[in-house]
N, C-alpha and C positions, 0 to 999 in steps of 0.2 A: 503493500500500500504506499511506503513511504516514497518508494522508486515511483510508484506511477504518478505520484504526487508531485516529485521534481519533473519529471518527462513532460508530464502536463502544463506546469508552470512556463519550461521552454518552449513548447509549442504554442502556447499563448501568446508569449511575448516576442517571440517567429513572428507568428501570424498577424500580429496586431504591426509590427513594424514594415510587415510587407503589404498589408492595407493602406497604410499612411503612407507609405511609395508609390504606390500607383493611382492615389487619389489624385497626386499633383502627376500624374505619369509626361504630360506632355512634356513640362517642363524639364524634369529629372531623365526621359528619355534624350531628349535635346541635348541638354548637357554631355549624357554618355556619349555623344557623336564629336560633340565640339572639341573635346580634350582630346581624343586619338586623331581626327582631323589636324587640330595644333603641333602636336607633336609626335605624330607619325607621318602625317602628309607634307605637313609643312616642315618643321623642324629635321626631322629626321632625310625625309627627300633632299634637306638643302646640302645636310653634312653626306649624303651619300654619292651626290653627283659631282660636291667637290674634293671629296678626301677619301670616299669608298672605292672610286677605281683601283688604287693604290693596295687593296686588301686581297689577303688569297680566299675569301671568301664570299659568299652574298649581303653586303652589309645590310640590305631591306629585311631580309629576313630574319638576319640576326637584330635588329632595331625594335622588329615588330615583335619576339618574343621578351623582349627588355621592357616594352610598352606596355604587353600585358599585364606582365608581372608588377611593374609600378602604379598603373592604372588602380590594377586590384588593390593592392596595397593601400594607397591614396583614396579610392572611395571607399571599401571598406570602415577603415578608420575614421575618416569622415562620416559614415552614416552612424557608427556607434559613439559616438560622439555628442548625440541627440542626446543620452545622458543627460550632459549637462542643464539642457532643455527641460527635459524633463523633470529635472530636479527642482528647478523653480518654479514650476507647475503644481509642483508636489506628488506628481505618479510616483517617483523612485520611494519615495518616504512610506506611500501606500504600499506599495507593494512588498517593500521591505521589512513590515510588521507581519506579513502571511508569514506561515508554519513551514517556510521554503528557504534551501539554502540559497544564499548571494550568490555562490559561483551558478546558480542552477540560472537563475534571474540573469546575471549577466552572458552567460552562455548561449542564453535565449537572445538575447540582444545581439549577440554576433553572428550567430543563426542567422537571424533575419535580416540583417545587414550583407551577410554573404551571397544570400538568396538574390538579395537587390544588385549586388553589385555583377552578379553574374549576365548584366545587361550591357554595363561597360565593355567586359570580357569581351560579349558578344558582337558591341559595337567598332572594338577594336579590330577583331580578326573581319567583320565586314569593311571594314576603311580600308584594311591592308590590302584585300582582295580586289578592292575597286580600283586602289593605284595601281594595282599589276604587281605584287608583290605574289611571289610561287609558292602557294603551301597547299599539299592533298589534305583529302580526308584523312587519312592514316595521321598527317603531320597534326591537325586538329583536336583528336580523338588524344595524341600524345600530352599535347597542351592541355587539355581537360584533367589528364591524372594530377597533372602539378597545381592547377587550378585551385582544389581545396587548402591547400596549406597553404597559398599565395594569398586567399581571404581568412585562415585562421591568422595567419601571423598579421595582416592588415586588422584584424576584429581586436586583436590582443593587444596590438599598438593604440588602438582606438580606448580601450577600459584603462591602459596605463595613461593616457592623456589626460582620460576623464577624472582619473585619481587624482592627479596632480595640478590642475590647469580647471578646478571648475568653479572658477570665479565669476565666469560669464559663458554664454555660449560663443561668443566673441573670441574671448580668449581660447576656450577650446578650439574653435577654430583657426586661430592662427597659429598655436602651438603645433597642431597638427601640418599645416603647410611648412612650419620649420622644422619639424621632424623629416618631413618625407621629401621636400624638395631636395635636399643635399643628397639623401641619398639616393635620388633617380641619375644624378651624376656621378657620385661616387660609388656606385654598385655596378656598375659597367653594362647599365641597361640602355642607353645612347651612345656611348663613346667605351672604346674597348679598354680593360684598365689593364690587360697582360704585364704591362710592362712597365706598371708603376714602381717607383721607388721615395726611400726616403720619407717623411713624413704623410704625403698622398699616400704611399702604400701603406701605411698604419691606420688611419683613415678607411681605406676601402676595407681593410680587415675588420673592421669594426663595425661597419655598417651590416645590421641581418641581412637587410637586402642585397647583399652581394650574394650570398649564399643560396638565398632562392629562385634570383633570376640565375644563378649559375645552375640552378638542380635541373628548372624550365630546360635551359640549352642540354644539359646533360643527359636529360629523359630524348628529347627532339633529334639530338644529332647520333644518339648511340648508334654504335656500329657502322656509322658513315665515314667519310674522308677527312671530314668537315671537323669532327668530334677534337681532334687533339687541337683546334686551331682557334678555338672559340671556348673550350670548356677548364675552367681553372681548376676545380677538384672533382674528387669520386664523388657521383652522386650519395652514395652511401654518407659521406663525412656534410655534405651540401643539406642532407636528409636530418641528419642528428641535430646539428646546430640549428635547423629551421626550428625542427618540432621541439626543443630543450627551450630555445629562448622564446617561443611562442609561450609554454608553460610558462614561466618565467615573468615575461610581462602580464600574463592572465594574472597569474596569483597574486603578484606584487599590487599590480594596478588595482583587483578586487579589493584589497586591504585597505589601501587609501580610499578609494570610494566609498564604501564601506563603514569607515571611520569618519569621512565627513560629514557623511549625514547621521549617523550619531550624535556627533557635535552639534548639530546645528541645534 
């Protein structure tokens, strides 16, 4: 009965977020296409046309995988930080007094945000196909194998940000941008980082997004001649680091968010 109650709570929170997302479906889906068009269609294409010619692999395919991971991370984290808005309206306080684990409540929030974030994943793939990036149905399937881990990490980041920067929704939104944008460039999502040295190399290894982006490329390019040219680490290492960091961020973020609710 206790387990059923926890699952019901997660499903209810998840369902509520999905309904809220699709109530404003025009603006949400519109934004889901705008970001891929900017970062993949404009920014990625510009770099590809000017610098990608000297690379021993298909740069646009390389950057497509990075943008899918980055957009998934950022979108999910941003959706989870609506916790701060719900905190101001009193919703989280009402939910937290229920006989349900705080972890179940916040994990339900991550589930809802992750399902909603599949829209931007699909939009990014669609934009990539439209601008002529070569990707097969098998390739799309390999991408979707890694997407849940991407969204889990993004959701864990969102919980952490909500726990530490919960003074206002605006503060939480700005914190997400400050956390995610540097990772987009330092994780190798857009620019190859294999030859990084010095303090840049240190930052590259400190970015959790580095490992989930590399994991997506490792799975996608597994068994191909391109694998050794674009993949930094063994996929098992990337998987382990991604899971461990996601759990740590989720647990620590839940602690801080629950404590902030208790201290109100």
